[in-house]
Backbone as CSV, one residue per row, in Angstrom:
resi,resn,N_x,N_y,N_z,CA_x,CA_y,CA_z,C_x,C_y,C_z
1,MET,18.708,-20.906,0.344,19.428,-21.286,1.366,18.212,-20.786,2.549
2,THR,18.312,-21.891,3.330,17.374,-21.491,4.788,18.249,-21.626,6.023
3,SER,17.833,-20.729,7.120,18.312,-20.288,7.801,16.668,-20.758,9.112
4,PRO,17.996,-21.234,10.257,16.660,-21.497,11.797,16.211,-19.983,11.776
5,ILE,14.628,-19.943,12.454,14.626,-17.913,12.942,13.590,-18.781,14.151
6,ASP,13.636,-17.719,14.645,13.086,-17.386,16.082,11.355,-18.128,16.077
7,ASN,11.241,-18.740,16.749,10.040,-19.577,17.198,9.389,-19.619,18.471
8,ALA,8.393,-18.886,19.172,8.144,-18.985,20.534,7.830,-20.255,20.906
9,ALA,6.668,-20.967,19.975,6.394,-22.577,19.956,7.248,-23.672,19.578
10,ASN,8.451,-23.532,19.012,9.298,-24.290,18.581,10.936,-24.203,18.666
11,ARG,11.670,-24.684,19.910,12.837,-24.152,20.083,13.958,-23.918,19.110
12,ASP,14.037,-25.074,18.415,15.162,-24.533,17.139,14.447,-23.968,16.143
13,GLY,13.128,-23.351,15.936,12.520,-22.156,15.332,12.479,-22.871,13.861
14,SER,12.360,-24.285,13.546,12.173,-24.924,11.891,10.735,-24.965,12.364
15,ILE,10.332,-25.103,10.778,8.457,-25.433,10.664,9.023,-27.084,10.331
16,GLN,8.178,-27.874,10.549,8.209,-29.230,9.944,7.524,-29.029,8.889
17,LYS,7.735,-30.568,8.225,8.000,-30.764,6.826,6.283,-30.821,6.497
18,GLY,5.390,-31.394,7.530,3.961,-31.473,7.867,3.149,-30.407,7.741
19,GLN,4.039,-29.072,8.632,3.578,-27.896,8.906,3.693,-27.171,7.658
20,TRP,4.334,-27.067,6.707,4.630,-26.735,5.901,3.534,-27.092,4.785
21,GLN,3.300,-28.523,4.866,2.134,-28.833,3.964,1.122,-27.962,4.270
22,ILE,0.573,-27.917,5.460,-0.309,-26.937,5.903,-0.421,-25.867,5.087
23,LEU,0.998,-25.185,5.325,0.913,-23.606,4.992,0.436,-23.598,3.686
24,LEU,1.384,-24.468,2.722,1.017,-24.702,0.916,-0.692,-24.608,0.834
25,GLY,-1.486,-25.885,1.914,-2.995,-26.137,1.807,-3.403,-24.649,1.689
26,ILE,-3.165,-24.064,2.695,-3.686,-22.622,3.240,-3.774,-21.648,2.298
27,ALA,-2.350,-21.413,1.335,-2.013,-20.506,0.479,-2.653,-20.665,-0.822
28,ALA,-2.853,-22.331,-0.957,-3.645,-22.430,-2.200,-5.359,-22.492,-1.863
29,ARG,-5.762,-22.673,-1.025,-7.296,-22.119,-0.862,-7.326,-21.134,-0.716
30,SER,-6.917,-19.800,0.028,-6.912,-19.033,0.112,-6.909,-18.107,-1.382
31,ILE,-5.914,-18.563,-2.499,-6.470,-18.025,-3.878,-7.340,-18.566,-4.281
32,ARG,-7.445,-19.764,-4.023,-9.555,-20.396,-4.555,-10.114,-19.570,-4.108
33,SER,-10.548,-19.046,-2.727,-11.115,-18.450,-2.180,-11.084,-17.038,-2.903
34,GLY,-10.040,-16.369,-3.168,-10.146,-15.228,-4.448,-10.435,-15.948,-5.319
35,LEU,-11.101,-16.021,-6.003,-11.005,-17.088,-7.383,-12.874,-17.093,-7.316
36,MET,-13.367,-17.782,-6.433,-14.439,-17.857,-6.518,-15.565,-16.899,-5.219
37,GLN,-14.971,-16.360,-4.135,-15.629,-15.235,-3.691,-14.765,-13.935,-3.270
38,GLY,-13.535,-13.617,-3.824,-13.062,-12.713,-4.020,-12.705,-12.069,-3.008
39,VAL,-12.347,-12.965,-1.658,-12.229,-12.746,-0.594,-10.913,-13.628,-0.227
40,PRO,-9.892,-13.138,0.887,-8.850,-14.076,1.695,-9.608,-15.312,2.421
41,LEU,-8.901,-16.570,2.212,-9.593,-17.409,3.381,-9.948,-17.205,4.725
42,THR,-10.565,-17.609,5.491,-11.107,-16.870,7.282,-10.802,-18.738,7.578
43,LEU,-9.784,-18.358,8.678,-9.513,-19.632,9.216,-9.633,-18.968,10.395
44,ASP,-9.315,-19.826,11.487,-9.080,-19.696,12.683,-7.737,-20.028,13.553
45,PRO,-6.827,-19.391,14.069,-5.340,-19.626,14.309,-5.556,-20.860,15.209
46,ALA,-6.361,-20.993,16.156,-6.541,-21.788,16.952,-7.114,-23.392,16.816
47,ASP,-7.374,-23.765,15.337,-7.497,-24.729,14.781,-6.348,-25.415,14.028
48,TYR,-4.970,-24.595,14.193,-3.972,-24.987,14.197,-2.644,-25.613,14.680
49,PRO,-1.848,-26.217,14.140,-0.436,-26.702,15.391,-0.206,-24.847,16.432
50,PRO,0.803,-24.992,17.245,1.180,-23.532,18.160,2.242,-23.080,16.857
51,ASP,2.708,-24.110,16.452,4.002,-23.294,15.889,3.655,-22.394,14.487
52,LEU,1.980,-22.626,14.271,1.365,-22.335,13.117,0.843,-20.544,13.763
53,GLN,0.164,-20.837,15.192,-0.172,-19.883,15.413,0.941,-18.905,15.796
54,ALA,1.826,-18.835,16.014,2.934,-17.826,16.587,2.932,-16.658,14.929
55,ILE,2.849,-15.369,15.944,3.350,-14.071,15.230,4.207,-14.294,14.251
56,ARG,4.214,-14.343,12.914,5.629,-14.302,11.842,5.263,-13.164,10.998
57,ALA,6.095,-13.138,10.007,5.842,-11.999,8.963,6.657,-13.534,7.970
58,SER,5.773,-13.382,6.440,5.851,-13.975,5.512,5.604,-13.299,4.387
59,PHE,6.617,-13.967,3.408,6.283,-13.710,2.186,5.641,-15.122,0.986
60,VAL,4.454,-14.837,0.638,3.646,-15.731,-0.965,4.590,-15.098,-2.347
61,THR,5.187,-16.257,-2.597,5.413,-16.002,-4.350,4.805,-17.098,-4.884
62,LEU,4.295,-16.153,-6.175,3.656,-17.079,-7.407,4.420,-17.511,-8.809
63,GLU,4.598,-18.488,-9.187,5.107,-18.579,-10.269,4.284,-19.417,-11.337
64,ILE,4.432,-19.347,-12.669,3.873,-20.099,-13.607,5.297,-20.580,-14.659
65,ALA,5.447,-21.539,-14.663,6.399,-22.346,-15.586,7.586,-21.979,-15.086
66,ASP,8.337,-21.256,-14.144,9.610,-20.909,-13.524,9.516,-19.263,-13.312
67,THR,7.672,-18.319,-14.193,8.300,-16.989,-14.330,7.395,-16.407,-13.380
68,LEU,7.914,-15.372,-12.980,7.602,-15.013,-11.319,5.891,-14.416,-11.516
69,ARG,4.450,-14.724,-11.244,3.554,-13.993,-11.389,2.558,-13.354,-10.354
70,GLY,3.702,-13.155,-9.268,3.040,-12.251,-8.062,3.833,-13.163,-6.808
71,CYS,4.084,-12.063,-5.678,4.973,-11.770,-4.792,4.608,-10.614,-3.927
72,ILE,4.160,-11.302,-2.720,3.882,-10.140,-1.684,3.782,-10.506,-0.291
73,GLY,4.119,-9.787,0.384,4.484,-9.919,1.655,4.626,-9.211,2.780
74,VAL,5.084,-9.421,4.310,5.249,-8.300,5.171,6.557,-8.442,5.637
75,LEU,7.411,-7.478,6.288,8.572,-7.445,7.164,8.282,-7.589,8.605
76,THR,7.330,-7.210,9.089,7.081,-6.883,10.576,5.844,-8.024,10.735
77,ALA,6.067,-9.125,11.834,5.258,-9.631,12.271,4.509,-8.941,12.803
78,MET,2.901,-9.193,12.659,1.823,-8.426,13.111,0.751,-9.727,13.238
79,ARG,0.916,-10.776,12.954,-0.529,-11.711,12.864,0.031,-12.856,13.416
80,PRO,-0.851,-14.190,13.099,-0.628,-15.948,13.356,-0.043,-16.123,11.993
81,LEU,1.192,-17.014,11.489,1.525,-16.973,10.704,0.121,-17.743,9.780
82,VAL,-0.694,-18.533,10.111,-1.630,-19.046,9.023,-1.948,-18.163,8.757
83,ILE,-2.809,-16.662,9.384,-3.437,-15.810,8.870,-2.866,-15.212,7.593
84,ASP,-1.282,-14.525,8.043,-0.533,-14.148,7.626,0.166,-14.410,5.818
85,VAL,-0.028,-15.943,6.227,0.194,-16.396,4.542,-1.333,-16.536,3.974
86,ALA,-2.387,-17.035,4.518,-3.381,-16.746,3.881,-3.907,-15.368,3.267
87,HIS,-3.549,-14.453,3.916,-3.686,-12.639,3.353,-2.621,-12.564,2.048
88,ASN,-1.173,-13.023,2.505,-0.316,-12.581,1.678,-0.460,-13.239,0.448
89,ALA,-0.935,-14.942,0.154,-1.464,-15.580,-0.705,-2.274,-14.515,-1.720
90,PHE,-3.391,-14.857,-0.969,-4.268,-13.657,-1.654,-3.836,-12.600,-2.257
91,ALA,-2.922,-12.037,-1.724,-2.684,-10.626,-1.985,-1.726,-10.856,-2.977
92,ALA,-0.750,-11.697,-3.328,-0.178,-12.085,-4.629,-0.475,-12.727,-5.956
93,ALA,-1.532,-13.108,-5.552,-2.515,-13.474,-6.908,-3.091,-12.395,-7.744
94,PHE,-3.785,-11.268,-6.479,-4.904,-10.212,-7.089,-4.468,-8.927,-7.023
95,GLU,-3.511,-8.525,-5.902,-2.915,-7.357,-5.782,-1.483,-6.846,-5.792
96,ASP,-0.719,-7.659,-6.408,-0.053,-7.438,-6.840,0.211,-6.349,-8.142
97,PRO,0.766,-5.069,-7.809,0.580,-4.172,-9.295,1.407,-4.427,-10.024
98,ARG,2.086,-5.088,-10.372,2.885,-5.834,-11.156,2.358,-6.949,-12.146
99,PHE,1.159,-7.337,-11.826,0.635,-8.037,-12.294,-0.738,-7.812,-12.375
100,PRO,-1.626,-8.259,-13.684,-2.924,-8.852,-13.350,-3.444,-9.321,-12.201
101,ARG,-4.883,-9.471,-12.643,-5.644,-10.332,-11.008,-5.627,-11.601,-11.798
102,LEU,-5.008,-12.600,-11.070,-4.945,-14.520,-11.524,-5.821,-14.791,-12.018
103,ARG,-5.772,-15.263,-12.990,-7.333,-15.898,-14.105,-7.847,-17.451,-13.265
104,PRO,-8.717,-17.540,-13.271,-8.966,-19.242,-13.133,-8.134,-20.272,-13.588
105,ASP,-8.206,-20.016,-15.167,-7.223,-20.877,-15.466,-5.856,-21.226,-15.450
106,GLU,-5.565,-19.791,-14.749,-4.017,-20.304,-14.491,-3.852,-20.870,-12.949
107,PHE,-4.592,-21.185,-12.027,-4.790,-21.354,-10.963,-3.892,-23.338,-10.947
108,ASN,-4.376,-24.185,-11.656,-3.812,-25.510,-11.501,-2.569,-25.291,-12.085
109,HIS,-1.932,-24.325,-12.685,-0.589,-24.431,-13.216,0.275,-23.388,-12.054
110,LEU,-0.019,-23.011,-10.624,0.548,-22.241,-10.068,1.965,-22.912,-9.594
111,THR,3.021,-22.484,-8.916,3.802,-22.917,-8.235,4.351,-21.745,-6.938
112,LEU,3.638,-22.756,-6.137,3.837,-21.447,-4.210,5.333,-21.632,-3.965
113,LYS,5.253,-20.745,-3.224,6.654,-20.542,-2.177,6.614,-19.922,-1.243
114,ILE,6.665,-20.193,-0.008,6.176,-19.377,1.228,7.840,-19.103,1.620
115,SER,7.639,-17.789,2.260,9.159,-17.936,3.105,8.391,-17.053,4.056
116,ILE,9.353,-17.443,5.325,9.044,-17.090,6.942,10.582,-16.298,7.282
117,LEU,10.212,-14.844,7.503,11.160,-14.180,7.736,11.989,-14.369,9.216
118,SER,13.184,-14.251,9.732,13.329,-14.002,10.641,13.148,-12.648,11.180
119,LEU,13.478,-12.281,12.126,13.502,-10.904,12.882,14.963,-9.951,12.275
120,PRO,14.430,-8.911,11.495,15.528,-7.931,10.792,16.497,-7.585,11.712
121,GLU,17.726,-7.333,10.915,18.922,-6.947,12.406,19.363,-5.729,11.577
122,PRO,19.887,-4.456,11.799,20.091,-3.468,11.259,21.729,-4.250,10.934
123,ILE,22.356,-3.959,10.020,23.890,-4.119,9.339,24.586,-1.977,9.687
124,THR,25.365,-1.931,10.295,26.340,-0.574,10.762,27.567,-0.920,10.072
125,PHE,27.731,-0.052,9.361,28.927,0.302,7.819,29.016,1.981,8.454
126,GLN,30.166,1.928,7.385,31.061,3.648,7.196,30.885,4.034,5.600
127,SER,30.805,2.783,4.950,30.942,3.184,3.049,30.059,2.275,2.618
128,GLU,29.977,2.389,1.424,29.031,1.296,0.577,30.327,-0.314,0.555
129,THR,31.244,0.265,0.389,32.572,-0.624,0.419,32.169,-1.602,1.713
130,ASP,32.408,-0.889,2.827,32.300,-1.510,3.998,30.777,-2.121,4.374
131,LEU,29.741,-1.861,3.574,28.568,-2.689,3.515,28.667,-3.561,2.753
132,LEU,29.234,-3.790,1.464,29.070,-4.585,0.505,29.891,-6.087,1.217
133,ARG,30.968,-5.375,2.172,32.052,-6.626,3.043,31.384,-7.470,3.650
134,GLN,30.111,-7.002,4.354,29.218,-7.464,5.083,28.102,-8.481,4.540
135,ILE,27.472,-7.952,3.407,26.540,-8.925,3.050,27.337,-10.206,2.598
136,ARG,25.838,-11.227,3.194,26.455,-12.479,3.013,25.534,-13.358,1.991
137,PRO,26.045,-13.390,0.614,25.514,-13.538,-0.591,24.833,-15.033,-0.049
138,GLY,23.954,-15.145,-0.903,22.990,-16.609,-0.964,22.274,-16.801,0.366
139,VAL,22.562,-15.621,1.525,21.688,-16.049,3.254,21.132,-14.753,3.158
140,ASP,21.288,-13.382,3.145,20.910,-12.298,3.358,20.046,-12.028,3.002
141,GLY,18.519,-11.881,2.980,17.819,-10.613,2.471,17.607,-9.578,2.849
142,LEU,17.625,-8.778,2.687,17.692,-7.271,2.632,17.017,-6.333,2.551
143,ILE,16.735,-5.061,3.521,15.912,-4.095,3.563,16.317,-2.865,3.340
144,LEU,16.702,-1.964,2.397,17.360,-0.635,2.038,16.231,0.334,2.437
145,SER,16.490,1.208,3.208,15.783,2.981,3.314,16.256,3.813,3.563
146,ASP,15.582,4.740,2.851,16.237,6.171,2.795,15.237,7.386,2.719
147,ARG,15.289,8.278,2.830,14.766,9.209,2.530,13.078,8.861,2.276
148,GLY,12.368,8.454,3.094,11.206,7.400,3.313,10.604,6.697,2.130
149,ARG,11.408,5.881,1.754,11.427,5.149,0.488,11.802,3.974,1.357
150,ARG,11.601,2.485,0.578,12.248,1.417,1.232,11.891,0.371,-0.043
151,GLY,12.923,-0.768,0.233,12.960,-1.697,-1.002,13.519,-2.653,-0.139
152,THR,12.607,-4.214,-0.433,13.478,-5.364,0.006,13.745,-6.533,-1.126
153,PHE,15.144,-7.066,-1.014,14.759,-8.531,-1.542,15.031,-9.812,-0.631
154,LEU,13.879,-10.839,-1.569,14.486,-12.026,-0.349,15.481,-12.669,-0.491
155,PRO,16.504,-13.803,0.261,17.239,-14.154,-0.288,17.359,-14.787,-1.517
156,SER,16.287,-15.170,-1.487,16.024,-16.086,-3.213,16.648,-15.494,-4.470
157,VAL,16.443,-14.309,-4.230,17.079,-13.081,-5.332,18.430,-13.126,-5.620
158,TRP,18.885,-13.867,-4.521,20.508,-14.215,-5.107,20.160,-15.001,-6.153
159,GLU,19.365,-16.028,-6.495,19.743,-16.529,-7.399,19.446,-15.890,-8.859
160,GLN,19.042,-14.931,-8.734,19.218,-14.022,-9.890,20.588,-13.112,-10.249
161,LEU,20.616,-12.730,-9.055,21.812,-11.505,-8.942,22.825,-12.284,-7.715
162,PRO,23.579,-13.102,-8.264,24.844,-13.631,-7.480,25.942,-12.980,-6.788
163,GLU,26.140,-11.798,-7.508,27.252,-10.522,-6.664,26.571,-9.749,-6.342
164,SER,27.723,-9.543,-4.954,26.627,-8.410,-4.194,26.416,-7.359,-4.477
165,HIS,27.577,-6.401,-5.382,27.256,-5.114,-5.834,25.726,-5.208,-6.696
166,ALA,25.891,-6.223,-7.925,24.364,-5.729,-8.434,23.622,-5.950,-7.644
167,PHE,23.483,-6.694,-6.744,22.239,-7.327,-5.686,21.891,-5.807,-5.017
168,LEU,23.054,-5.174,-4.620,22.607,-4.002,-3.891,21.960,-2.701,-5.086
169,GLU,22.857,-2.755,-6.148,21.984,-2.111,-6.596,20.891,-1.896,-7.764
170,GLN,20.590,-3.058,-7.832,18.939,-3.617,-8.198,18.453,-3.215,-6.852
171,LEU,18.460,-3.785,-5.700,17.895,-2.930,-4.608,17.647,-1.542,-4.264
172,LYS,18.621,-0.758,-4.864,18.657,0.717,-4.588,17.239,1.178,-6.242
173,ARG,17.341,0.358,-6.587,16.391,0.678,-7.903,15.127,0.335,-7.213
174,LYS,14.627,-0.850,-6.747,13.827,-1.192,-6.137,13.329,-0.390,-5.379
175,ALA,14.093,0.313,-4.597,13.252,1.394,-3.446,13.176,2.948,-4.363
176,GLY,13.329,2.695,-5.138,13.271,3.859,-5.946,14.407,4.989,-6.197
177,PHE,15.445,4.273,-6.054,16.999,5.400,-6.350,17.432,4.988,-7.315
178,PRO,18.510,5.521,-7.905,19.187,5.374,-9.014,20.413,4.346,-8.645
179,GLY,20.985,3.383,-9.204,21.465,2.271,-8.792,22.743,2.658,-7.825
180,GLY,23.228,3.882,-8.670,24.590,4.716,-8.130,24.724,5.465,-6.423
181,TYR,23.100,5.930,-6.451,22.470,6.368,-5.281,23.908,5.970,-3.820
182,TRP,23.825,6.504,-3.244,24.482,6.851,-1.695,23.997,8.176,-0.708
183,SER,23.904,7.476,0.197,24.070,8.785,1.199,24.243,8.679,2.727
184,GLU,24.940,9.621,3.564,25.159,9.244,4.520,24.031,8.593,5.839
185,THR,22.534,8.901,4.867,21.418,8.371,6.014,20.907,7.295,5.881
186,ILE,21.464,6.489,4.814,21.066,5.185,4.024,21.069,4.201,5.360
187,GLN,20.110,3.534,5.427,19.969,2.449,6.464,19.643,1.139,5.253
188,VAL,20.324,-0.176,6.016,20.124,-1.452,5.481,19.782,-2.403,7.004
189,MET,19.051,-3.425,6.795,18.493,-4.329,7.515,18.946,-5.933,6.944
190,ARG,19.048,-7.094,7.478,19.477,-8.038,7.005,18.363,-9.047,7.719
191,TYR,18.262,-10.123,7.219,17.004,-11.397,7.650,17.107,-12.263,6.646
192,THR,16.973,-13.502,7.654,17.325,-14.290,6.826,15.570,-15.365,6.602
193,THR,15.585,-16.124,5.811,14.154,-17.119,5.791,14.658,-18.795,5.840
194,GLU,13.248,-18.641,6.418,13.310,-20.823,5.992,12.238,-20.687,4.439
195,SER,11.977,-21.336,3.748,11.234,-21.110,2.542,10.850,-22.898,2.393
196,PHE,9.609,-23.012,1.570,9.127,-24.027,0.989,8.371,-23.716,0.146
197,GLY,8.341,-24.880,-1.111,7.246,-24.215,-2.219,6.837,-25.749,-2.741
198,GLY,5.901,-25.995,-3.804,5.488,-26.828,-4.501,4.366,-26.104,-5.456
199,ARG,3.620,-27.389,-6.001,2.798,-27.163,-6.973,1.658,-27.077,-6.096
200,VAL,0.556,-26.148,-6.429,-0.506,-26.128,-5.892,-1.188,-27.231,-5.824
201,PRO,-1.790,-27.808,-4.753,-2.199,-29.143,-3.982,-3.115,-29.507,-5.330
202,GLY,-3.471,-30.700,-5.250,-4.194,-31.111,-6.351,-5.743,-31.103,-5.833
203,ASP,-5.890,-31.260,-4.466,-7.377,-30.413,-3.540,-6.717,-29.715,-2.802
204,PRO,-7.307,-28.755,-2.892,-6.477,-27.807,-2.024,-7.436,-27.506,-1.049
205,GLU,-8.553,-28.170,-0.496,-9.292,-27.919,0.294,-8.411,-29.444,1.750
206,GLN,-8.002,-30.188,1.293,-6.675,-31.102,1.434,-5.436,-30.520,2.151
207,GLY,-5.264,-29.963,1.398,-4.061,-29.490,1.417,-2.561,-30.382,1.039
208,HIS,-2.687,-31.475,0.031,-1.727,-32.450,-0.496,-1.450,-31.764,-1.436
209,GLY,0.032,-32.275,-1.509,0.750,-32.172,-3.075,1.812,-32.190,-2.573
210,THR,2.734,-32.512,-3.840,4.127,-32.247,-4.086,4.561,-31.848,-3.677
211,ALA,5.705,-31.233,-2.548,6.557,-30.500,-2.322,8.086,-29.988,-2.141
212,ARG,8.665,-28.898,-2.156,9.986,-29.051,-2.476,10.488,-28.205,-1.390
213,LEU,11.824,-28.379,-0.887,12.382,-27.257,-0.236,13.229,-26.218,-0.955
């Protein structure tokens, strides 16, 4: 599920389809740059539309045959969106500690998904039951933190964990806590995403390809 997000360059906050295609091409070209040169794609934000120059936070997810092959992103907006996508695509392919580095023979089998995050907002709650009551399945991405540890699940994770209790339990585990963990100092923030994905473009230099929402 997608949701509008703030954007200084676009009043309704949405990225247009043609701009998503540009981002998809950037992600593919950055992975290709990693395979050929060992570094992310270098680009100038000024060469792209204002919406794509805005300071935004993103995640890039890689799949092969519907199986996760890498996912890396940032929770805090700190650089132009086109640069953020380029760096996160490279990191998802070559720096996700859960997977080996992407091989050249895997490139043409990739499906890419780009998620752009809204500004995270804190959830105020009195208990775990109260927190569970406020979580919006299928909508919220969550950031859970406590005792110097932190973990996040994108809204897309609801597809695998559609029940709020299981979603929160697995998020605790991702953050390094037992599933039944609770404390008075635990903090949870929520965010939404706009997402777009598709197969690696046939010619990553052009950024064309079949894309899907």
